[in-house]
C-alpha positions as CSV (number, residue, x, y, z in Angstrom):
1,X,-7.3,16.1,12.1
2,X,-5.9,17.9,9.0
3,X,-8.3,19.5,6.7
4,X,-7.1,21.5,3.6
5,X,-9.2,23.1,0.9
6,X,-7.7,24.6,-2.2
7,X,-10.3,25.5,-4.8
8,X,-12.2,22.2,-5.6
9,X,-9.3,20.1,-4.0
10,X,-10.2,18.9,-0.5
11,X,-7.8,16.8,1.6
12,X,-9.2,15.4,4.8
13,X,-6.1,13.6,6.2
14,X,-2.4,13.6,5.9
15,X,-0.6,10.6,7.4
16,X,3.0,10.2,8.5
17,X,4.0,9.1,5.0
18,X,2.0,11.7,3.1
19,X,2.8,15.2,1.9
20,X,1.2,18.1,0.1
21,X,3.6,20.1,-2.1
22,X,2.7,23.1,-4.1
23,X,4.9,25.1,-6.4
24,X,8.5,24.3,-7.3
25,X,9.7,21.6,-4.9
26,X,12.9,19.7,-4.4
27,X,12.4,16.7,-2.2
28,X,15.5,15.4,-0.4
29,X,15.6,12.6,2.1
30,X,12.2,11.3,1.3
31,X,11.6,7.6,0.4
32,X,8.5,5.6,-0.1
33,X,8.0,1.9,-0.5
34,X,4.9,-0.3,-0.6
35,X,4.4,-4.0,-1.0
36,X,1.4,-6.3,-1.1
37,X,1.9,-10.0,-1.2
38,X,-1.1,-12.2,-1.2
39,X,-2.6,-15.1,-3.0
40,X,-3.2,-18.8,-2.6
41,X,-3.3,-20.2,-6.0
42,X,-5.8,-22.7,-7.4
43,X,-7.2,-25.9,-6.1
44,X,-8.8,-28.1,-8.8
45,X,-10.7,-31.3,-8.7
46,X,-13.6,-32.8,-6.8
47,X,-13.9,-32.8,-3.0
48,X,-10.4,-31.3,-2.5
49,X,-9.7,-29.8,0.9
50,X,-7.0,-27.6,2.2
51,X,-6.1,-27.9,5.9
52,X,-3.4,-26.4,8.0
53,X,-2.0,-24.4,5.1
54,X,1.3,-22.5,5.7
55,X,2.8,-20.1,3.3
56,X,6.2,-18.3,3.1
57,X,7.2,-15.4,0.9
58,X,10.9,-14.7,0.3
59,X,11.7,-11.1,-0.4
60,X,13.8,-10.4,-3.4
61,X,16.7,-8.1,-2.7
């Protein structure tokens, strides 16, 4: 486990996609991307039921 303390800054963990950079830094060859796709929408009306729902998300390129 990584534990770094610098003044009042405390870092308990650095994962594979994390980095701690201090001073003048030039970052080459680093890339980060994140995506969260979730949601169902709205079901309105009386006594509506949703069964066997299947969803598909097409990634925009």
